[in-house]
N, C-alpha and C positions, 0 to 999 in steps of 0.2 A: 379312679383308675379304671382303665378299660377292662371289658371282660373278653377273656377268650373263649369263644364261642365253638370253637373246633371240637372235634370228638375226644381229643387227647388233652389232658390238662397239663401235659409235661412242658417245660420252657421251652420258649423259641429263641434262637439267636438271628439277628439280621445283620449281615455284612453289608455295609453302606459304602459308598463314594468308591468303586471298584470297576475293573471290567473283567466280566466273566467269560471263560472260554466254554462256548456251549455251541453246539451246530457247527463246527469247525471254524468257528470267528469269534472274536472277542467283542462283547456287546456292553455296554454301560447300563447296568441293572443291578439290583439287590440280589444278595443270595440269602435265603432263609434256611436255617437248619433246625430240626427238632428229632431228639432221640436217635442222633447220630446219622441222620438222613436227610437228604436234601428235599425240601418241600416246594410244592407247587402252591405259591399264595394264593392265586386264584380261586382255588377249591377251599380256601378256610374263609371265615367271617372276620373281618377286622372293623374296628372303628375307622372315622374317616382320617385320623393321624397314621394308623397302620399299627398295629399291636405286635410288639415283642419285648421280650423279658431282659434281653441284652442285645446292646448296639456294638458292633465293632466297626470302627472308622478305618478303612482301608488308605485312606490318603491318595487315592487316585492309583493304587498299584494295580497289579494283574492278579486274578484268582483263578488257578488252574487246578486239574485233578493232580494229586500226589504222583509221583513218579513210582514206576513199577520196574525193577531190576531183576531180569530172569537169568543173569549170569553173573554171580559174585562169589569168588572162591573164598573170600575171608579179607580181612584189613585190620589195621591197628594193632598188628602183632598176633592176631588170631587166625589159624589156618583151619577152614572146616574139613579138611581130608586128615588132620592128625586126630587119631582115635583117642582123645583123652578120655579120662573118667566122667568128665562133665561138660560135653561139648556144647550143651545147651546154655551155659553160662556163657561161654564163649560167642555162640549165635547172638544171644541177648545182648551182649557188650558191642557187637557190630551192629545189631539192630536200633541201638540207642543212638550210636554215634552217626549214622547215615541219615538221621532225621535232619540233621543240619544241611544235609544236600538235596533236600526235598523228598528223599526215598521215604514213602509210607508201606510198601509191600516189596517182597523179595523173595527170591528163590535161593536159598544157600546152595552153592554148587559144589560137588565133590568130582575132583579129576580121578583118572583111573589110579585105582587102589587094589590091594589084595583083598579078598572075600571077608576077612578078619574085619577090616576098617569099616565096610558097608554094614556088616553083622553088628556092630557094636554101636556106630553112629546113628544110622537111620532110626533105631527104634527111640532115642533118646531125645526127638524134636518132633513135635506134633505141629500140624497145621494150626495156626491161631492169629487172631485178629491183633492189629497193632494198638498203641495207646502210649501212655507215658513212659512205659517201659520201652518202647521201641517200635520199629517198624513192624508190620505183619508178617508172618511167614507164610506163603502159600504153597508150599510143598518144595522138597528137593529138587535138584536139577542134577541129573547123573549123567556127566560128560565122559563116556568110556564105561568099562573097558572094552567094549565091542566096536573097535575103531580100528582103521587102517595102519599096519606097520610104516608104510611108505610116508603117511601124512599124520604119525603120530604127535608131531610137534615137542612139547614138553613132556607129554606123558610117558611114563617109564615103559620100554618096551617088554619087560620081563613080565609086566602085569596085564598085558592085552590078552583078550579073550576071544574065541569065535564061538559059532551056533553049532557047536559038534553034535550036540544029542537031538538036534532038529528043532530047536529054538526056544520056546519060554523055559524050558526046564533048565537052559543053560542060564537064563537070565535070574531064575530064582536061586540056583548055587551060587551065582555071583553076588547078588543082593541079598538074600535072604528074604526079604519081604518088600512088596510093593506098596505097603502103607505108606501114607505122606510123602509119596514121590509125584511130583507134578509133572516132570518132563525126562526124556533120555535122548541123550545124543549117541547115535550109532552110524555106521558106515554101511551105506545100502547095498555095496557090492559083495558082503559075505555071505556066503552059502547060508541058506534057510532064514536070512534076514527078513524077506518079506512076510512070513508068516509071524514073525515076532512084532513086526510092525502093526500088522492087523489086530494081533492080540492085545498089544499095549494100548492101541487105540480104542479098542473094545471096552477096556479097562478105564477109559476116562484119561489116560496119560497121553501127554503132547508127546509126539516124536518129532524129533530134529535131526537132520542129516548134517553130518559134519567129520572133520577129521578123516577125510575119505578120497579115494581115486576113482569114484563111480563116474560113469558116462551119463549122458543127459537121459538115455533110455531107462539106465537103472534108478536113476533119482525120479523120473516120472512114475516109474512102475511104484516106487515107495509113496509118492503122494496120491497115487489111485488107491493104494492101500490105506491110506489116511495120514501119512506124514503131512506136517504143515509148517514146518520151520527149516531154516537153516542157520546152523551155529557159525557165528562171526565169518559171514560172506567173505570170500577172498582168501582168507587165513585158513592154513592147513585143508587145502583142496585143490584139485589140479586148475591150473589157470586157464582162462577163457581160450578157446581155441576155435576158428571161425568154422571147421568143419565137425566137431564136436565140443560145445560150450560146457560140457559137464553140468555140476550142479549149479553154477552160474546161470546156465541157459533156463533154469525154472522160473526166473524173472519175466521172461517173455514167451514161455511155453504156451502152445495152443492145445496141450495134452492135459491140461489142469481140468478136473471135473467141473461142470458147470455150478455157479454157487460158491465155489471153493477159493480162498486167497492161500497163496503161499508167503508166509513172513520170513523176514531174514534179519538177523542181528549185525549189527555193525559196532564196532569198538571205534568211536569217533575221538581218539585221544590224540590225533596228529601223527601218531606214531604207526600204528598197525595198518593204517590204509591210507594211501595218498588222497589229498583232496580231490583230485581228478577221479578217481575210482569211485570216491564217495559221491560225487557229482553224478557220475555215470549211472550206478545204481539207484539213486534217487529218482533221476529223471525217467529212469526206464520203468520203475514200479514204486512210486512214492506211498502208495497205502500199504503196501507191506514192509516199510522200513521200520526196525525196532532198535533203537539205542541200548546197548547194553556197557557196562563197565568192564567185565571180565577181569574184576580188581582181586588182588592177591593180598597176602598177608602184609606186604609193605606199604599198601596204601596208608597214608597218614603217618608214615614213619620216614626217617632220614635213610639216605644212601647206605648200603651195607649188605650184609648176607641174611638171608632169612629162608623159609620153606615155602613149596608148594606140593602139598601131599608128601610122596617119597622123595622129590627132589629138592637139591640147593639151588637157591635162586639169590643172583648177585643184582643189586639195582647199581645203574650207572646213568645219573642224571634223572630222565624220565623214561628211561628203558629198564625192562625187566629181563632178564637172561638167565638160562640155565647156567649155573656156575661152570665158568672154563669154556663156554661157547657164545656165539652170536645167534642162538634159537630164543626168539621171544617166547615168553611164558606169562601171558596176562597182562595186566595194566596197573597202574598205580592211580589212575585217574578216577575222579568223582563224578558222579551221574549230571550235576550240574554244569560241572565243566564240559562233560561231552555234548550236552543240549546247546551250550553258548558255541562250541566248536562246531557243532554241526550246521547251526544256523549260519555261521560265518563262511565255513567252508561249502557249503550247497548252495548259499543264496536263498535259501527257502524262507517262507513267512516264520513269524514268530509262532502262529497256530500249528504250523507242520513240525516245527521243532519240538514244540511242548507235546504234540500229541505222537509223536515217536517215542518219546519215553514214558506214554500214561495210556493212550486209547490202545495203541496198536499191540502192545503186550498183552492188554486185559483181553482184546478181540481173539488174539491165537490161544490164549489160555482157557477161553470160553467163560469169562466172568464178566465182560463188559456189562451185564445187565445190573452190576453192583459197584465196579471198580472201573477207573480210567477214563470216567466222565463227570460232568455235573449235571446230567439229567435228574429230573424229578424221581424221586425213590432211590437214587443211588446213595450209596455210602459217603458221607461227608468228610472224605479223605482227600483234603487240599492244601495247596501251598500259595502263599502269598510273595509275589516276586515284583523287581522293579523294572522298568523298561530293557536294561541291561542284561534281564534274566538270572539277576543275582536274588537267591532266595532270601526273604525277610522273616518268613514266619512257617511254621508247618503245623497243619491241624490234622487229627485223626477222629473220626466219628464227631467232627464238629469241636473237638477240644484242643485248644493250643497246647502242642508238647514240644514245641521249640521256638525260640524267638532269637534274633539275631541280638548280639550284645546283652543278653540276660545270661 
């Protein structure tokens, strides 16, 4: 029996016969995991056969980082914006179900709601790692209520708020607390918004621009104060205009601070964005594209009536509308579906499609030192896929948490 001469006696798992997504390309090599992290085998001492306690034969499959969904409102009958007595159990239920779609981390998203909902829901769910219980929670994404009336979309107008008191005080009144909050979507044209952007960023919270009628100058000012993301590009914002491209203009703006990247979410479900618009965005700024599902309660359920926060939603085919209208309100798409559609619609490479759902969200959330890649020392949150980008198995911390057919 070979002896492990490394500094740790913890068991080592070796994934063999696979193509690993590393350094932006698929490489034929093995992947080594110990204590939930990816190992650099060159720094270990192995016998001439190579030592591992367990081998996982991937059968030629792709091994990629687990997907990260930063905008998901619920699914499978669970609405994160409903202030139930035990929303944490609902979030855990969804976290377990999305493992089969390759999602290993996510940001539960709350749409515009009355303060009582935020005050009740936010304290119930803490940031935590994933495992057999489900995908990990990176923190809440609070989409609203500080958004534009003109571009409210499916958000109920009666609960929209402004920064009347001068800024962060209004945020605290609305949310009650910023603990376990990862990101906030707001409209940068609101009075006193720029001080809020700056304060949120100083607290380590990602600021996203969305549901907005901001012009390009207002959007650029928000980025200069720290904003780094655009919520579902093209949706719920002014359309591109050649004299003032609005928020869309951030994709090619020359006013972005040096060393900074503006990232943007895309709902690649074939409904929210025409494939041509998806291609335009990708070709203009490929390194900033982040795939999001914007999934709602009805994901995984048959057509019918459901909820999204305070609104009644009607599912017609693959479309989700505010009941009695033609206003889109989130999607029923899963992340693996979005990845496949994005690749087909944009003509991008397999590597680009996978990184849009893993590396890029990790980068703008500031967690790419441990998530969203398969670099040595990163968390071993990974997925096994076939060449059609169908998820075959999901691993968190190197442990298999879901496998197709089991």
